N, CA, C and O of each residue as an XYZ file, in Angstrom:
388
protein
N      84.723     86.081    107.764
C      85.538     86.765    107.101
C      86.903     87.367    107.981
O      87.018     87.736    109.149
N      87.942     87.272    106.750
C      88.819     87.716    107.674
C      88.899     88.952    107.221
O      88.352     89.545    106.292
N      89.956     89.353    108.327
C      89.519     91.003    108.756
C      90.536     91.879    107.649
O      91.114     91.496    106.632
N      90.500     92.741    108.081
C      92.114     93.334    106.456
C      92.557     94.517    107.961
O      92.047     94.806    109.044
N      94.141     94.999    106.951
C      94.582     95.779    108.229
C      95.766     96.247    107.142
O      96.420     95.401    106.532
N      95.974     97.699    106.963
C      96.790     99.190    107.324
C      98.463     98.616    108.214
O      98.677     98.259    109.373
N      99.222     98.742    107.196
C      99.949     98.210    107.600
C     101.119     99.711    107.273
O     101.589     99.940    106.159
N     101.326    100.353    108.210
C     102.109    101.435    107.631
C     103.605    101.764    108.798
O     103.603    101.795    110.028
N     104.819    101.980    107.780
C     106.157    102.600    108.598
C     106.610    103.338    107.724
O     106.474    103.423    106.504
N     107.140    103.840    108.449
C     107.770    105.686    108.043
C     108.879    105.758    108.579
O     109.164    106.334    109.629
N     109.912    104.860    107.504
C     111.624    104.983    107.544
C     112.261    106.049    108.040
O     113.426    105.900    108.410
N     111.646    107.289    108.142
C     112.669    108.551    108.537
C     110.873    109.601    108.829
O     109.796    109.085    108.531
N     110.944    110.513    109.212
C     110.392    111.614    109.175
C     111.174    112.619    110.024
O     111.575    112.579    111.187
N     111.270    113.696    108.876
C     112.341    114.585    109.578
C     111.380    115.904    109.624
O     111.921    116.933    110.030
N     109.896    115.979    109.215
C     109.541    117.044    109.006
C     107.436    116.507    109.776
O     106.362    116.468    109.176
N     107.767    116.244    111.127
C     106.685    115.338    111.023
C     105.355    116.734    111.787
O     104.383    116.361    112.443
N     105.619    118.132    111.521
C     104.928    118.868    111.455
C     104.072    119.362    110.726
O     103.182    120.158    111.026
N     104.482    118.599    109.097
C     104.455    118.454    108.128
C     103.125    117.646    108.021
O     102.134    118.068    107.423
N     103.182    116.717    108.514
C     102.150    115.932    108.382
C     100.537    116.053    108.833
O      99.644    115.213    108.719
N     100.498    117.311    109.347
C      99.178    117.850    110.261
C      98.238    117.834    108.879
O      97.224    117.395    109.421
N      97.829    118.008    107.404
C      97.409    117.894    106.910
C      96.530    116.587    106.343
O      95.510    116.058    105.901
N      97.913    116.587    106.785
C      97.499    114.653    106.043
C      96.270    114.177    107.614
O      95.076    113.881    107.561
N      97.082    114.267    108.697
C      96.491    113.853    109.778
C      95.356    114.250    109.461
O      94.569    113.367    109.120
N      94.926    115.502    109.458
C      93.254    115.871    109.549
C      92.544    115.370    108.458
O      91.317    115.450    108.394
N      93.053    114.995    107.826
C      92.059    114.348    106.128
C      91.963    113.063    106.347
O      90.930    112.476    106.027
N      92.931    112.457    106.883
C      93.271    110.958    107.218
C      92.526    109.965    108.395
O      92.144    108.798    108.311
N      92.492    110.794    109.359
C      91.307    110.033    110.804
C      90.513    110.161    110.265
O      90.271    109.312    109.407
N      89.585    111.340    110.441
C      88.368    110.790    109.303
C      87.943    110.060    108.390
O      86.949    109.362    108.587
N      88.575    110.059    107.239
C      88.665    109.149    106.237
C      88.689    107.701    105.813
O      88.200    107.007    104.921
N      89.784    107.507    107.256
C      89.986    105.662    107.714
C      88.475    105.015    108.520
O      87.985    103.892    108.394
N      88.019    106.115    109.315
C      86.732    106.565    110.663
C      85.345    106.194    109.499
O      84.359    105.457    109.491
N      85.755    106.835    108.923
C      84.342    106.570    108.139
C      84.123    105.507    106.961
O      83.060    105.236    106.403
N      85.119    105.088    106.776
C      85.998    103.548    105.982
C      85.622    102.628    106.957
O      85.509    101.412    106.801
N      85.443    103.244    107.926
C      85.107    101.515    109.270
C      86.604    100.711    109.982
O      86.747     99.588    110.466
N      87.803    102.125    109.735
C      88.349    101.504    110.180
C      88.706    101.890    111.790
O      88.014    102.732    112.363
N      89.769    101.257    112.446
C      90.113    101.053    113.637
C      91.433    101.594    113.837
O      92.386    101.031    113.298
N      91.585    102.512    114.471
C      93.417    102.274    114.422
C      93.651    101.344    116.204
O      93.351    101.463    117.392
N      94.260    100.603    115.416
C      95.075     99.693    116.544
C      96.275     99.864    117.097
O      96.530     98.888    117.803
N      97.403    100.908    117.102
C      98.549    101.403    117.688
C      98.829    102.212    116.062
O      98.596    102.105    114.858
N      99.624    103.218    117.283
C     100.247    104.337    116.836
C     101.202    105.752    117.600
O     100.939    106.586    118.466
N     102.681    105.379    116.525
C     103.245    106.327    117.811
C     103.480    105.230    118.746
O     104.137    105.508    119.749
N     103.040    103.971    118.591
C     103.453    103.200    120.531
C     104.921    103.048    120.353
O     105.598    103.828    119.684
N     105.551    101.627    121.212
C     106.696    101.806    121.300
C     107.015    100.419    120.062
O     106.021    100.020    119.455
N     108.128     99.876    119.805
C     108.544     99.822    118.262
C     110.010     98.969    118.640
O     110.994     99.631    118.972
N     110.106     97.069    118.549
C     111.166     96.867    119.389
C     111.234     96.267    117.397
O     110.282     96.009    116.661
N     112.665     96.229    117.105
C     113.123     95.616    115.826
C     113.900     94.868    115.389
O     114.711     95.647    114.889
N     114.082     94.375    115.296
C     114.627     92.675    114.760
C     114.650     92.964    112.695
O     113.805     93.498    111.977
N     116.133     92.263    112.315
C     116.795     91.637    111.485
C     116.468     93.520    110.387
O     116.915     94.632    110.665
N     115.858     93.238    109.598
C     115.912     94.684    108.947
C     114.812     95.356    109.370
O     114.038     95.833    108.539
N     114.536     95.520    111.086
C     113.363     96.632    111.296
C     114.249     97.119    111.003
O     115.461     97.059    110.796
N     112.521     98.209    111.030
C     112.595    100.244    111.124
C     111.954    100.346    112.543
O     110.941     99.716    112.845
N     112.474    101.004    113.209
C     112.250    101.387    114.992
C     110.967    102.534    114.337
O     109.800    102.163    114.466
N     111.237    103.870    113.666
C     110.098    105.239    113.939
C     108.933    104.271    113.875
O     108.756    103.057    113.983
N     108.113    105.525    113.617
C     106.522    105.460    113.803
C     105.639    104.267    112.716
O     104.966    104.701    111.781
N     105.749    102.799    112.979
C     103.880    102.346    112.714
C     102.765    102.114    113.636
O     102.609    101.832    114.824
N     101.918    102.396    112.395
C     100.901    102.726    112.289
C      99.932    100.770    111.887
O     100.029     99.929    110.993
N      99.235    100.894    112.979
C      98.130     99.768    112.731
C      96.974    100.143    112.296
O      96.502    101.137    112.846
N      96.180     99.493    111.212
C      94.361    100.148    111.475
C      93.696     99.213    110.891
O      93.705     99.081    109.667
N      93.325     98.782    111.341
C      91.733     96.760    111.452
C      90.891     97.334    110.759
O      90.796     98.516    110.429
N      90.226     96.395    110.525
C      88.970     97.169    109.731
C      87.685     95.391    109.491
O      88.324     94.347    109.622
N      86.710     95.270    109.302
C      86.339     94.508    109.360
C      86.395     93.844    108.170
O      85.178     93.920    107.998
N      86.781     93.241    107.174
C      87.430     93.046    106.097
C      88.193     93.565    105.472
O      88.289     94.786    105.351
N      89.091     92.486    104.796
C      90.377     93.044    103.635
C      89.393     93.773    102.471
O      90.166     94.561    101.927
N      88.494     93.865    102.023
C      88.137     94.162    100.661
C      87.300     95.838    101.226
O      87.363     96.724    100.374
N      86.461     96.271    102.792
C      86.436     97.103    103.490
C      87.737     98.270    103.282
O      87.709     99.467    102.995
N      88.989     97.218    103.601
C      90.186     98.056    103.898
C      90.945     98.706    102.377
O      91.579     99.739    102.158
N      90.529     97.556    101.509
C      91.190     98.165    100.269
C      89.978     98.734     99.503
O      90.128     98.557     98.294
N      88.704     99.427     99.848
C      87.864    100.648     99.383
C      88.339    101.558    100.354
O      88.863    102.617    100.009
N      88.180    101.186    101.734
C      88.970    102.506    102.161
C      90.352    103.962    101.833
O      90.547    105.171    101.705
N      90.991    102.514    101.853
C      92.493    103.225    100.555
C      91.707    103.839     99.784
O      91.647    105.028    100.099
N      90.826    103.473     98.576
C      90.142    103.768     97.460
C      89.594    104.841     97.258
O      89.643    105.338     96.133
N      88.583    105.799     98.855
C      87.864    105.881     98.686
C      88.157    107.659     98.084
O      89.350    107.954     98.024
N      87.447    108.449     97.787
C      88.135    110.121     97.776
C      88.314    110.903     98.486
O      88.787    112.022     98.289
N      87.821    110.241     99.802
C      88.242    110.791    101.597
C      90.005    110.273    101.799
O      90.884    110.716    102.538
N      90.006    109.746    101.320
C      91.420    108.829    101.217
C      92.679    109.769    100.943
O      93.439    110.560    101.501
N      92.357    109.066     99.521
C      92.258    109.876     97.896
C      93.052    111.402     98.309
O      94.252    111.643     98.185
N      91.818    112.458     98.909
C      92.205    113.833     99.678
C      93.389    113.490    100.493
O      94.441    114.031    100.152
N      93.415    112.534    101.703
C      94.058    112.825    102.616
C      95.749    112.691    101.864
O      96.742    113.170    102.411
N      95.787    111.840    100.341
C      97.224    111.419    100.097
C      97.299    112.584     99.778
O      97.946    113.323    100.519
N      96.780    113.041     98.789
C      97.021    114.700     98.358
C      98.353    115.157     98.949
O      99.404    115.510     98.414
N      97.877    115.007    100.544
C      97.955    116.531    101.491
C      99.707    115.685    102.259
O     100.423    115.849    103.247
N      99.659    114.710    100.914
C     101.751    114.288    102.193
C     102.809    115.641    101.379
O     102.998    116.168    100.282
N     103.174    115.683    102.507
C     104.587    116.511    101.711
C     105.172    115.993    100.758
O     104.946    114.892    100.256
N     105.924    116.738    100.479
C     107.334    116.067     98.864
C     108.086    115.789    100.477
O     107.971    116.289    101.596
N     109.262    114.198     99.561
C     109.874    113.833     99.638
C     109.836    113.051    101.499
O     110.679    112.625    102.288
N     108.171    113.242    101.478
C     107.692    111.365    101.628
C     107.721    110.966    101.771
O     106.535    111.082    102.078
N     108.113    109.345    102.272
C     108.530    107.552    102.540
C     108.098    107.583    103.226
O     108.108    108.497    104.051
N     106.936    105.721    103.280
C     106.645    105.099    104.067
C     106.541    103.800    103.304
O     106.517    103.823    102.074
N     106.487    102.817    103.890
C     105.929    101.198    103.437
C     104.521    101.343    103.841
O     104.095    101.026    104.951
N     103.969    101.734    103.085
C     102.013    100.798    102.779
C     102.023     99.959    102.110
O     102.709     99.743    101.112
N     100.964     99.170    102.773
C     100.429     97.483    102.385
C      99.272     97.932    103.142
O      99.288     98.818    103.996
N      97.847     96.968    102.605
C      97.474     96.033    103.229
C      96.997     94.605    103.096
O      96.921     93.732    102.232
N      96.722     94.785    104.322
C      96.707     92.863    104.674
C      95.582     92.436    105.058
O      94.760     92.985    105.792
N      95.531     90.777    104.211
C      95.245     90.460    104.931
C      95.292     89.080    106.263
O      96.000     88.106    106.517
N      93.445     90.098    107.123
C      93.791     88.351    108.424
C      93.563     87.244    108.285
O      93.118     86.814    107.221
N      93.728     86.727    108.996
C      93.180     84.773    108.883
C      92.071     84.800    109.536
O      92.026     85.425    110.596
N      91.246     84.308    109.176
C      90.029     83.979    108.903
C      89.565     84.575    110.326
O      88.379     84.536    110.655
């Protein structure tokens, strides 16, 4: 069964402290949904139209599990805690076999 991945790219973070409430809720919600953080605040080399700001990669045992974790009540509470004006490019991606 193909794994599922959350891929988040943050084009700009003007107020990193503003993410504290989100991070405190999102971490436990991701773990409860079976997610494992593979990359967070790591080094980035961007090419073409790439962005070198923060990139987060989270792995789940399946694509369905990744979708369910995003739709969970616990993660919805985390989303509400995102600060105003916050921007990110978030995707749920199915892995290969």
